[in-house]
N, C-alpha and C positions, 0 to 999 in steps of 0.2 A: 757373487754371481747374480745375474738378472734373468728372470724367467717371465715368459709371456704366455697368455692364452689368446689364441687368434683363430679366425675363420679364413680358410683358403680353399678355393675350389669346392665349396660346399661342405667342407669337413672342418671340424674343430680340432686344433692341435695344441699341445703343450710344447713349448720350445725354449731353448736358451737364446737370449739376446746376445748376438755377436756382431757388434758394430751396426751396420745397416741391414743385417740378415737375421732371420729367425731360423734356428736349427732345431727341427722337430725331434722330440724323443718319445712322444706318445701321440697317436692319431686315433680319434674315435672312429670305431667301425673296423679297425685293423688290429691284429695281434691280441685279440681278447679285450681291447679297450672299448667298453660299451658306452652308451650315452652318459654323459657326466664324468666319464673316466679321465678325461684330460685334466679336469680340475683336481681330482684326487692325485693323479700322477705328478702334477705340478707341485702340490703341497708336500707330498711324500719325498720328492726329490730335493726340494728346497730345504726342508728341515734336516736332511742328511748332509747337506753342503757338499754333495758329490757331483762331479761332472757326468751327466748321463750319456749313454751311447746314442748317437744319432740313428734315426730309423728312416730318414728320407733326406733328400738334398736340401740345402739351405733355401729358404724362401725370402726374397727381398721384402723388407718391411712395407715398402710402398705398394706391394701387390696383395697384402693381407689386411684384414680388418681386425684391429686389436679389440679384444673383449676385456671386461673386468677380470683381473686375475682370479677372483673368486666371484662367480656370478650367482651362486646359489648357496650362501653361507647358512650354517645351522642357526646362527644368531648374530645380531649386530648390537654391540654395546658402545655407547659414546660417552666418554668421560668429560669432566669439566675441570681441567687440570692446569690451566694457565691463569696465574693470579691477575695479570694485567686485564684480561678479558672479564674475569669475574668482578674485579674492582670497578671497572668502568660501567658495566651493566648495573651493578648494585648502587653505585654512586649516583646514577641517573634517577634512582628512586629515593635518594636521600639516605641510603643505607651503607654502613661499613661492611667489609667482608666478615661474615660470621666466623668467629675464632675456630669453630669446629671444622670449618672447611680445610684448614691447614693440617688437620689430623685425619680427616676422613675423605678418601677419594670417592667421589660420587659420580654416578652415571645414570643414563636412561637407556631403555631398549628402543631401537629403531626397527624399521621394517625390512626383513631379509628379502622380501619379494620385490623390493623397489630398487635393486642395485642397477646402476647405469655404468656403461663402459666408456672408454675414451672415444671422443668424437660423436657420441650419441646425443641427440637432442633431448632436452629436458623441458617438459611442458609446464606452463604456468598452472598451478593447481586451481580447481574450481573455486571461484569467489575470492581469490587472492589478488590484492593490489599492492602488496609489499613483499615481493620475492627477493630473497637474499642468498648469497653464497656464504660458505664458511670454510676458511683455510685451515686444513687439518692434516694429520698423518695418521694412518691406521697400521696396526700390527695384525698380522694374520697368524692365528694359532696353528702350530704344525703337529702337535701331538697332544694326546689327552692329558689334562692337568686336573688333579684333585688336590686342593690345599687349604690350609688355614693360615692366614697371615701372609707375610712376605715370602717371596721365593729366593731372595738374594740373587747371586749371579746366575742361578739356575734358570732365571727367566729367559736368558738368551737361547738356551737349548729348547725352550718351549715354543719359540717363535720361528715360523717358516720364513717370514720376511716382512718388509714394510712397503707401503705404497702411499701415494698421495690420496687424500680423501676430501671430497666436497660434501659437506653435510647441509644440503640445501634446506632453506627455511622459508615458510610462509609466515612472515612476522605478524601480520594482522590476525591470522587464525591462531597463532601460538599465544599471543597476548591475551586473547579472549579465553583460551583454554586454561592458561596458567593462573588467571584470576580466580579460578575455582579450585586452586591448590592441587591440580592434577595436570599431567602432561610434561613435556609436549607430546602431542598425539598426532592429530591430522596436520598440525603445523610442520611435522617432520615425516609424514607418512608417504610422500609422493616420490622422493628420489634421494639416493645416496650414490655419488660417483666414486669409483675406485679405479686406480691405474697410474700410469699407463702399463706398468709391469710390477712384478714383485721382486724386491731387492733384498738379498740376505743381509743379516745384521752386520757381518764383518765388513761390508762395503761402507758403513757409516763411521764418521769420526767420533772418537770417545764413547763408543757404544757401551764399553764395559762399565762406565759410570752410571748407567741407567738413564742418562740424559744425553743422548747423542747430539752432536752439533750439526746443524744444517740451516742455511738461510731459506726463508719461506717468503714467497711473493705471490700476490694475486693481481691479475690484470683483467680489466673489462674493455673489450674492443681495442686491445693493444695498449691501453693506458694503465700504468701501475696505480692500484688503489691501496694495496696493503703490503706491508713488509714486516716480518717477524723472524724469530730465531727459535728453533726447536728446543735447544737446550735451556730455554727460559721456563720450561715446564716445571711446575712446582712438585707434583707427584711424579717420581721417576717410573720408568716402565716396570721395574721390579715391584713397586707398590701397586701399580695399576693392575698388572697381571695377577698378583697375589690376591688383591681385593676381589677381582672378578671371579677367581676360583674359590673364594672362601665359601664353605658350606655347600658347594655344588661342584660341577665338573665343566671344564672347558673342553671343546671338541675340535679336532682338526677342521680348519676352515672358518672357525669363529672369527669375527672381525671385531677388533678393539680399537676404537677411535680415541685420539688424544684430547678432543675438544678443540675449540678455536684458539689459535695463537692471538696474542695481543694485536689489536688493530685489524684482525683478520675477517671482518664482515662489515657490511654496509651499516647495520644497526649501530655497531660500536663507533664507526666513523661519523655517523650522523649525530651521535651524542657528543662527540668531541668537537666537530666542526659546524654543527647546526643542521637542522632537518632538511634544508634545501641544498646543502653542499654536495651531498652524495645521493643521486637518484636511485630508486629501487630498480631492479632488473626488469627488462621489458623484452617482448618478442623481438628477435633480430640481434640481441646482444650475444656476444660470445665471452665466456668466462674461462680464463686460463689460470690454473694454480700450478706453481712451480716450486719444487722443494729440491734443494741441492742434493745431488746423488740419487734422487728418486724420479727425476724427469718432470715432464709437463703434462698435466691433465687438463684437456680442453673440452668444453661442451657448449654448444649453442643453445639459446633459449627460444622456445617457439610457443605459439598459441596452442591450446589443447584442441 
């Protein structure tokens, strides 16, 4: 099933995506659904994998504004889980992949207050001259998880669904920060796009393996820049979720990013093809990230 959070006639709804329609099953301000309640209803319904009862007539998607499936997550963790991306980035500095990376899933925390929805403009951050996209997938946690080590196949029951994720980066700011052995911080602080909807795990191919298959593509102004494969992820989702929960708890709505797929950002392409081959993003550009089965997440870039 596919679920969406959207704004229609001044109200926020949680809805099932049915072709070109959105079928609402929770509307904020009605039937006890208070502010923020559409998000909670969406997560609770998705993790149960049950078709909810409609509470209103279908809404044509063209008449609604899609919102990020999770617009106010408790936390955002972004992993570094694709070997091709890690190897290219480290190779540019004359380094091999650290052997420990193959054993330890690593992540950083990003800013839950900077979530951006489908179609929303993303501003160039102050002082940035090297703005980048990052082609990723995110899992949204559907129930509380407290664990030590891997979750095995139980990870699927903990996930409400998947969506496309753009982990925007200010590369020049990020490089300065990470030279001090901390970060990324401000280099990732300004925007994370999620959408266009939340797709339950059963919709993806080979999901039981922990490494579902899906083609991943990035386009800038309609031109393909990046292409990768989700199943190339080194650390499977069982290991990622298990490591995220280790010694703490995951809460419904937590966002867990995969990290960038191989070739999935301008930085990586500039390392491979030369610094002038792939220009950094500029105001007026539009970035489209497409993941098979998860839809297309598009955002324009603008001046602040």
